[in-house]
N, C-alpha and C positions, 0 to 999 in steps of 0.2 A: 201477341205481337204488339209492341209499343211503338207507334209510328213516330217518325220525325215531325217536328212542327214546320219544317221547311215546305213551302208550297212548290210542288213539282207539276206545273201546269201545261204539260204537253197533251194536245188533243189526241185521243185514241183513234180518231177517224182520219185526220189529215196530218197529224204530228206537228201541227203549228202551235205557236204559243197562245195560250188562253189567258184570261184574266180572272182574278179571284173575286168572287162575290161575297163570301162569308166563310168563316171557319167555325167548327163546332167540336166540342169535346163529347166523348161518349164513355160509357162504363167499360171497364176492362173485360175483354172477352177473348178467349183463345183464338189466335190466327187473324183477328180483325184489328185494324188500326183503331186507336182510341182518340185520335184527333184527325179530322179530315177537313178539307176545304172544298167548297162548291165552286167549280170553275166554269166559265162560259167561253166557248169558241165562237166568235162572231162569224167567222168564215163558213162554219158548218151549221150554224143555227142549232147548236148542240151544247148541252151542259153535262158535267160529269164530276164525280168526287175524286179527290187526289189526296194522299197517295193511295195506290192499290197494288198489291203484290199478287200476281196471278197464282203462284204456288201456294201462298198462304190461304187465299180464297178457295182454291181447289181442296185444300185440307179441310177447311171449314165445311164446305158443302158435302164432302164425302162422309163427314162425321155427324151431320146435322140434317134432320128432316125439315125441309123448309117449304111447306105448303102455306106460304105467308098470306096468300090471297084469301084463304078460307080457313085458317086456323081458328078453331072454335066456331066456325060457321056451320050452317045447316046443310045437309045433303041436298035439300031442295034448291038452295042457292047454287051449288055446284052444278046440279043437273040442268038448271035453267041456263046457266052460262054455257055449258057444253052443248046444249041444244041449239043455242044461237050460233055458236061456231060451226056446228054441223050444218046448219042452214047456209052459212057462208060458203062452205066447201061442197055442198050438194051438187052444184053443176059439174064439178070435176069428177065426182064419184058415182054419177048416175048410170054410167055405161055398164053393160054386162061384162065386158072384158075385164078380167081380174087385174087390179093395180096393186102396187106396193106402196104402202104409206108408212112414213117414219115420223114419230113425234119425239123430238129432242127436248128433254126436261119435262117428261110426261108425268112426274109425280107417281101416283099409283095407278095411272092409266085411265082416269075418268073420261077424258075426251076420246081416247081410243075405243072404249067400251060403247060410248054413245055413237061413234061412227060405225062400229061393227054391228051394232043392233039394227041400224038402218040399211047398211050396205054390206051384207054378209059375204058378197062375192070377192072381196078384196083381202089382201094379206096385210096385217098391221104389226108394226114393231115399235116398242117404246124404249127410250133410253133415259135413265136417271141414275145418278151416282149412289143413291141409297133407296132404290125402289124396293118395296116390300109387297109382293103380290102373292096371296095365299091360294087364290083360285083364279085360273086363267081361262077365259073362254076360248074355244077352238078358233084358230085364225089370228090370235094375238100372242106375240112373244116379247121378251124383255131382255135388256142387257144394261150394263152400267156405264159404258163409255162409247161415244160415237166414233172415237178414233180407231176403235178395233173393227169397225164395220167395213166390209168389202163389197157388199152389194150396192146397187143403185136403186133409187126410189122415184116413183112418179110424182109423189107429193111429200114434201118435207114440211113439218110444222114446228115452229119455234114460238110458242105462246108464253108470254111473260118470262122470257129467258134472256133476251138481248140486254135488258136493263141490268142483269147480273154479271155480264161477261166483262172481265178485265181487259183481255186482249182481243179486240174485235177483228184485227187483221188475222190472227191465228185462227179464230173461230170461223173466218170466211172459208176455211178449208172444207167446211160442210158442203160447199158448192160441188166438190168432186163426187158427192153421194147422190147428186141430182141427175136423174136419167135425162137423156136428150128429149127435149120437148116437155120436161116436167115442170112443176110449179112449186114455189116456196111460199108458205103462209106465215107471216110474222105479225105478232100482236104485242104491243108494249103500252105502258102507261103513257098518257098524253100530257106532257109537261106544259104544253101551251094553255091547258085549262085547269091547272092546279087551283088557281084562285077561284074558279067557278064551283069547285067541289071541296070546300074546306073541311078538314076533319077536326074533331075536338082537340086533338093533341097539337101543341105548338110545333110548327115547322115539320109536320109529320112526313111530308114527302121528301125531306132531306135526311138521308140516313146512310148507313155503311153498306147496305146490301143492294139497294138500287143505285148502282154506280153510274149508270148512264141515263140521261133524261132526254128523250126524243120528242120532237114534234112530228106531225104527219109529213112535213117537208123534209126533215132530216132523216126520217126512216126511209122515205123514198130515195133520198140521196145515197144512203148506205147500200140499198139494193143495187143502185146503179153502179156504185163502186165495186160491187161484187160481180158485175157483168150481167145483171138481170134487168129486165124491163118490167116496170109495174103496170099491170093490166087492170087492176082494180084496187081501190082504197076506200076505207070507210071508218066509221066510229063504232066502238062497241062499249057503251057505258053499261055496266052491270052492277047488281046489288052486291055490295061488299060485306065483309063479315060484321061491320058495325051497322048493317042494314040500311046504309045510305049509298047512293050511286057513286061509282068509281070511274074516272075518265080513262078511256083507252082508245087507241087507234090501231088500225091494222091495214096490211097490204097483201096483195097476192102478186107475186112476181114470177116471170118465166124467162128462159133463155131463148125463146123464140122471138124473132124480130130484131130490129135495130135498137141498140141500147143508146139512149140519148146522152149527149155530153152533160157532165155535171155542171150546172149553172149556179152562179151565186144568187142568193135571194135576200130580201130584206131581213134584218135581224129581228124576226118575230119573237123569238124566245127571249131576247133581251127585255122587251116590254112585258112579256108574260111573266117572267121571273121577277122583274122589278115590282110588278103589281102584286104578285103573290107575297113577296117579302114585305112589301109595304102594308098589305092587309094583315099579315101575321103580326107585324109590329104594332098595329093598331089594336088587334085583339089582345096582345100582351099588355099593352097599356091599360086596357079595360080591366084586365085581371089584377094588375098592380093597384089600381084604384080600389077594387073590391077588397083587396087584402091590406090596403093602406092603414087601416085602423088596427091591424094585427102585425106589428113588426116582427113578432116571433111566431113561428108555426112549427107544427109537427108535419112530417111528410110520410106518407105510406107508399113504399115502393122505391127501389133504387136502380131502375133500369134506364133505358135510353131517353124515355120521355122526361124523366127527372133531369137528366143532364142537359137536354135541349132547353128546358125551362130555366136552367141556371146560367146559361150563357147566351151570347148573341142578343142581348137586350130582352131576354125571355121573361115570362111572367113572374118567376121567382127571384129575379135579380133584385137585390136590395133587401130581401127578406132574410132574417136570421133563422136558420133551421136549427131549432133546439135539439132535435133528434130525428132519426129516420126509423120508422117501423118497418120491419121487413122479416119475412119468414127465415131468411138466411142471416139473421143478425149476428149469430155467433161466428159464422164464417167471415162476414164483413168486418167484424171487430178485430180480425187478424189480418186484414188486408191493408194495402197502402193508403186506403181512404180514412183510416182511423184517426189520422192527425187532423182531418178536416171535419169529420162528422162523428156523432155518437149514434150507435146502432142499438136498438132495443126491440123487445117484442111488445105485443099489445098489452099484456098484463103489466109490464113495467110502465108503459105509457099511462095506463089508467091509474096507477098508484100515485103518481106525482105530477103528471102533466095533462090530465084530462081537461083542464080549463083552457088549454090552448086549442086553436082551430087546427084541424087536420086537413092537409091537402093530399088527395089521392092522385098519384101520378102514373098508375098502371094503365096500360093501353086498353086492356080488355076486362070485362066484368067489373068496371069501375062502379056502376050503380049498385051491384050486389055487395061489393066491399064497403061502399059508403053506408049502406043500410046496416050491415053487420057492425060497423064502428058506432053508429048511432045507438043500436040496440045494446052495445056493450057499455055505453055510458059516455062516449065522447059528446061534447056540447055542440060543436060546430064542425061540419064536414063539407069540404069543397071537392069537386071532381075536376081535375085539370085535363 
């Protein structure tokens, strides 16, 4: 999908007009836009990327396994996070009477397994478009679409799902799956604290897959729009796959009791996003100063991190990229990017360009790749 450059800033929560904060180019990837804008709706204290086509994103997730939180992460990290969430939900599941629990966007069922191990009396069902479960404990079942479900559930879990949903109004139909008196647990990245948890990669929190950027206030407001009352809210900062803490917030909402009217609040996310973008700009300037004596560089990796670094005043703006080292160099040499970049493998780089500094732009295993480059004969290596 090659997206239009036109900014289409209708807020997916209130349908009001939002304002553009910045635009970013990304690498070409099937079904995903290669240019997005980060928009902010002051009325909802909510940010989102635009444009986003619901059908195209559905195609992407159906074809792609996206355990983005823990790709290349350790099983201990996953288990620790699931144990914390199990603790949050324990008061709802401690009764002896069997309950029905639904986890939408369950991945391969890690949280369900954690819940089932502690509360065996309940029935658990997980939904994920590309779930692959080879062994299923008794009491847990799986399917690929929540739209096909007809039962109701006493607890519905949407953990790190809402940030990926293009059409939040359509997704609110999960409300019909909630049994009378049931509860919904929602957990999302906390956009109000991005600046407090910077990642190595430039503008890491702005991408094409995390479409929606919530604060605790806007997450609560979404629940209220769905006709639910928030009875508990909290923070859940967990160890991420880069082994640094990741900011998240969560709520527990129910249909019991009066739903308060949606009230306007101060534009907290405006200040939080401005601080995050300002801090990222300062980090990019530090990088440009480090590379200032090297106007020509080699780059290792041609993914999203590379593209972010090359626009929006990123750290590689102003650098001449002599060549890009990538394992897919033959494929990329036939792509539409060949007019802008030269693609080579490591052997070619060492033959004629080993004197140039190499900037590693891959998101994961950067340290390992940097050491391999040094061992192979590269003189200077930076990890971006």
